[in-house]
N, C-alpha and C positions, 0 to 999 in steps of 0.2 A: 226046836232048840230053845234053851232057856236063856232069856235075856238078863244081862247083869243090871243091877240098879245103878242109877246115876246118883253118885254121892256128892257131886259138886253143888255148892250153894250159889244161888244167883246173886250177882253183884248188886248191891243196893245203891241206887243213884248214879250208876256209871254213865248211862246215856245223858243224864242231866249235866254231869261235870264236863263231858266232851263238848256238848253244845255251848256251855259257858266259855270254855277255852277258845273255841273257834270264833265265837262272837268277840271276845276280847282281842284276839289277833287281828280280826277284820277291822275293828275300830282303830287299832294302833296303825295298821297299814294305811287306812284311809287318812289318818292324821299326817303320816309321813308323806303320802302322795301330795296332800295339800301344801305341806311345807316345801317340798321339792318344786312344785309348780310355781309357788311364790318366789322361790330363790331363782328359778330359771328366768322368770320375767325380769327380776332385778339384774341378772347378768346380761340379758339381751339389751336392756336399756343402757347399762354401763358400756357394753360393747359398741352400741350405736353412738354413744357420746364420744368415746375414744376415736372412733372412725372419723367423726366430724372434726375433732380436734386435729387428727393427723393429716387430714386433707387440707387443712388451713395452714399447716406448717410448710414453708418453702423448703424444697429439697427432699421431702419425705417420699417414700415409695408410692404413696397414693396421691401425691400432689399433682396439680394439673401439668406442671413442668415435666413430670415423669410419665405422663400418659401420652406423650408425643409418639406418633406412629409414622413409619415410613409409608410413602404412597403405595397402595396396593398390598399392604401387610396389616394383619389384624392385631398382632402383638405389639405392646409398647416397646420402644427402642431400648429402654433401660433393661427390660427382661431379656431381650435378644442379646444385648451387649454383655449382660451378666452371664448368661449360659455359654456364650462364646468364650468368655474368660475362663469359665470352669473347664471347658474342653481343652483350651490351650495350656492349662497348667498340668505339669507332670505327664503321666501316662493315662489320664482320665479319658474314658471312651465316650461316645455319643450318648449311649444309654445311661451311663453314670452321671453325665452332666444333666440329663433330663431328670433323673431321680433326685439329684442335689437341689435342683430348682423347685421340685414339688415339695421336698421337705422344708425348704425355706418358706414357701407359701404357707405350709401348715403351721410352722413355728410362729410366723408373724400374723397369722389369722387373715391372710389375703385370699380373696376369692377371685381366682383367675385360672384360665385354662393353661395346661402344661403342653408345650409344643412336642411333637413327635421327634424321634431321632432323625428321621428323614428330613424334616424341616431344618433341624440344627445343621445337618450335613450341607444342605443347600446354602444356608447362610454363610457357613465357613468357606465354602468354595467361592461364593461371590465375593466375600471380603478378601480372600487371598488373591484372586484374579484382579480385583480392583487395585489392591496395593501394588501388585506387579506392574500394572499399567502406569500408576502414579509415580512409582519409583523410577521408571524408565525415562521420565521427563526431567528428573533432577540432574544437576550438573555439579562439577567440582573435582577435586583431586581425590582419588580412591586407591585403596589397596584391595585387591580382589583375592578371593579364595575359590578354587575350582577343584571339583572332584566328581567322580562317578561312583555309583553304588549299585550292586546287583540286588534286586528286591524280589521279583517274580521270575524265576527261571532265567531266561536270557534277556528279559527286559531290564534296562538300566536307566537310572535317573541321573541326569547331569544337573548339578547344582552350582550356581555361581553366587557367592556372597560378596558383599562389599562393605567396607568401613571407611568413612571420610577421614583423610589424614589429620584433619583438625580435631577429630573426636577420638583419636587413638589414646587409650589410657597408658600412662607411663609406669604406674606402680602396681598394677594388677593385671590379671589375664582378661581377655575379652569375654564378655557374656552375651547372651542372646539379644538383649536390649540394645547393644552397641551396633548390631549388624543390620544390613539391608539385604533382602533377597533380590538380586538383580536378574536372575533367570533360573527357571526350572523347567525341565522337559524330559520326556521318556522316549527311548528308542531302543532298537535291537543292538546297535553298536554305536560307538562314538569314535570317529576317526579324527585325526589332528586337523584335517581341513574343515570339518564341520565345527569343531570347537573354535577354530580360528575365526570362522564366519560369525559365530555368536559373540565372541569377544570384540570383533570389529564393530558390530552393531552397538554393543554397549559403549564402546569408545567414541561413538559419534557425539554423545552428550557428556561423557565422563572421561577425565584424564586418568588413565591407569598408570600408576607409578611403578608398581611391581606386583607380581603374583606369588602367592604362597600355596604350595601343594606338595604332594608326594612326587616321586620321580617317575611317574608313569610315562611311557614313551609317547602316547598320543598327546598328553598334556605338554610335555617338553617340546614336542614337535610344533604344536600350536604357538607356544611362546617364542620359539626360534624364528618361525615364519613371520611373526609380527614384531620381532625385535623387542620383546618385553623381557625385563630382568626377572629371573626366577629365583625365589628363595626356597630352597628345599626344606621340608619339614624336618625338624631336628630328630624326632622320634624315629622316622623312617630311615634317616641317614645313619643313626647309631645302630638301628636294628640290622641294616645292611652290613655295617662294619662287623657286628657280632656274627653275622652269617658267614662272612669271609674268614673269620677267625676260627669258628667252631664247626663249620659245615663238613669239613673233611677230617675232623678230629675224631679218632677212633674211641678215645676215652669218653668224649661227650656223647657219641652215638650209643655206646654201651650204657652210660648213665641214663640216657633217655629211654632206652628199651627196658631197663630194669624198673624204672618208675612206671612205665605202662603196664608191665607185668604185675607189679604190686597192686595197681588199681583194679586189674581184673580179678586177682585172687582175694582182695580184701573188700571188694565192693559190697558183698552181702554178709560179711562177718560182723557179728555183734561186738566182739571184743576188739578187733583190729581196725575196724572202719574209722575209729577216731584218730588213728595214726596214718591214715591213707594220704598219699601225696596228692597235690592238686593236678588237674588235667593240663596238658600242654597242647595248645592249638597246633594244627598241622601246617597251615600256610604261613602264619606269622609267629611260629614258635620262638623265634629269636627275640621278638619284641615282648614275649610273654614268658620268658624263661625264669624271671626273678621270683615269682611265687614258689617255684620248685626250689630255688636257692634258699629262700626264707624257710621253707619246710625242712630242708636238709640241715640248716644251721640250728633250727629249733630242736630237732631230734638229737643232734650231737651234743648240744648244751644240756639236754635232759636225759642223757644216755643211761645214767645210773638208775633212773626211776622207771625205765621201760621194762615190760615183761620180758622174760627170757626168750619166748617164742618170737616176739617182735624184734629183739636184738639179733637173733639168728637170721631173720629175713633182711635186716638192715645192715648186715655185716659189710656190705659193699661201701657204705658211707665211711666207716672207719678205715677202710683200705684205700680210700681216695681223698684223704683229708687235704692234701696239697692241692689237688684239682678243685675241691670245693672252696678252699681259701682263696684261690685265684678268682673263682666266680663271685665270691663275696666282695672282693676288691673291685671287680668290674662293675658289679651292681652299685657300689658306692659311687663310682665315677659317673655311671649312667644316670642315676637318680639325682645326684647333686647338680650335674650340668643341665639336665632337662628341667629340673625344678626352677632354676634361675632363668633359663631362656623362656620357659612357658609363662612364668609369672611376671617377669620384668621386661621381657624382650631382649634384644641385643644392642649393646652400646659399649662405650669405652669402659665404663664402671663395671658392667656385667662381665666383660672379657677379663678384666683384672681380677675380679672375684673368682672366676672359674679357674684362671691360670694359677692363682695361689693354692687352690685345692689340688690341681693337677701336679703341682711341684712336689707334693709329698710322695708321689709315685715314681719320680725320676731316678730314685736310687735303686730301683728294682732291676732285675736282669733284663737287658734289652730284648731278649728273645721271649720273655714271659708275656702271657696274654694281657695282663693289666697294663704293662708298659706300652705295648703296641696299641692297645685301645686308647690309652691316654694321648698317644701321638696322633691317632685318628681324630680325636676330639679337638686337639690343638689345630690340626689342618683345617677342620671345619670352621673353627673360629677365625682363622686367618682368611679364609674365603669370604666369610661374612664381612670382615673388615674391608676387603677390596670392593665388595659390592656396595657397602655403605659409602665409601668414598666416591664410587662411580655415580651413585644416585644422589649424592650430596644430602644424605639423610643420616642424622646423628643417632636415630633410633629406628631399629628394624623389627618387624614381627617375623618370627621364624617357627611358629607352631600352628598346625592345622587342626588342632583338637576341636575348635569351635565348629567346623563344618562336619566333623565326625559326630559331634553332639546333635546337630540338626538331623542327620540321617538316623541316628539312634532314636531320637524322639519320634520321628515319623514312623519308623518301623514298629514302635510300641503301640501305635494307634491304628494300625491296619491289620487285617486278617490275612496271614500268609497263605491260607488255604482257599482264598477267594478265586474261583475259576474265571472271573471276569478280568483278572489281572489288574494292571494299573489303570486308573480312570482319572477324571478331572479332579479327584481328591488330592492329587499331588500339588495343586495350587495352594492348599492349606498350609504348606510348608512356610509360605510367606507370613502367616500369622504368628509363627514362633519368634519372629524378630521383635521389633519395637512393639510396646504394648498397644492394644487396640483402643481407639477413642470412639466415643458414642457418635460423634458427628461423622467420623470416617465410616462407621458401620451403616449409618443412615444413607449416606451417599452411595455406598456399595450396593445396598438393597434396592435403591431406586434406579441406579444406572446400569446394573448388570443383570441380564436375564439368563435363565437356565440354558436357553438355546445358544447364547453367546459362549457359555462355558464349553458346551459340547463341540461347537464349531472351532473354538480356539484349541481345544485339546486334540481334535482330529487333524487340524491344520498343522500343528506342531509335530504330531506323530508321523504324518505323511511326509512332512519336510525332512 
């Protein structure tokens, strides 16, 4: 086979040019490395200088005052206190608190170990149990809040909150920092006798003026046995009034079923899902009815802009405008009355303000639902006036939203699928109350042992 001739010309000086380019690049890289090493030394010297300056400043994170440690613990109190504050805020979990602390160390250039989520959990449990013990020794006049909550299956938490009568705010609603956790315990069931025993122990050191809660039979039975004045929560009272008005109402039952049917049909629809009505709770639907009323009012006000297919599905709204108008009036009474009672409490001024608003509904048909509901609200206000006179208290608390908030915050921090059920972690509810102090954290870590927590929880559960 005949080979073809190679017509390509050899490159002249190609190898020499490549060597020269690589040599130039190597020299430039060497100069850059020398410059970076020099700059790194300068930064290290600068960092060390700033560290020395920060350590000499009183109150800084690296100062000797903030390297104080609890006996038997390797982490500074200021770091433990800080991570516990992280966890107590909002719905932040143990691991989120740990990551926040590590990012803080990184941002501030601090060299310190980051505690594990298990260590943070132990600190929180110790602090909560220590606070419960310390609060038990306090004395004075208190208003107590009592409630039970189902958390894991049949296990229920009984929570008792207290606020000193001298610290009750007059122009705002209660917040977590106003409260003291007087008792927290888990059990399969809570009978009135057991609740009464717990309240009796609390009353050995504290004078209980009255109790605020819902109208649970076991709670009311305990108050009656101890001769305590019970102020029923306004939200539960009004929800029960609504239940009596609408539970046997065929029009309301039809309205509720049609809303549920729409939710099933429109749940996966790309076009109609934006018009879907809100869900209605089963057990407490009468306390959660007003989002559906808001939805119906919005759809009727925007009727001309709705697609024809949506209008045909919502035809039942136009057919029941009188029924919906009554619900809107009931909503106005409910929200206005609750807003005043929850924010300002009950007193002569608050009663007059609510009665002025209720007077606008007295010209309605006496058989109509808004008129009957306004009469129920008036009767509740009169009962509060009688209790205020009996207690010789010009100002009464009549909303248990604060204890519901404690339960909600605790439920946001636990795993509902945990097979271990409730543990000594329930003591951490006490940390949601008044803000933690560094000295308080130090004393809790030094005086409370892990075995104390387990013994205390088992003893309470067995009792």
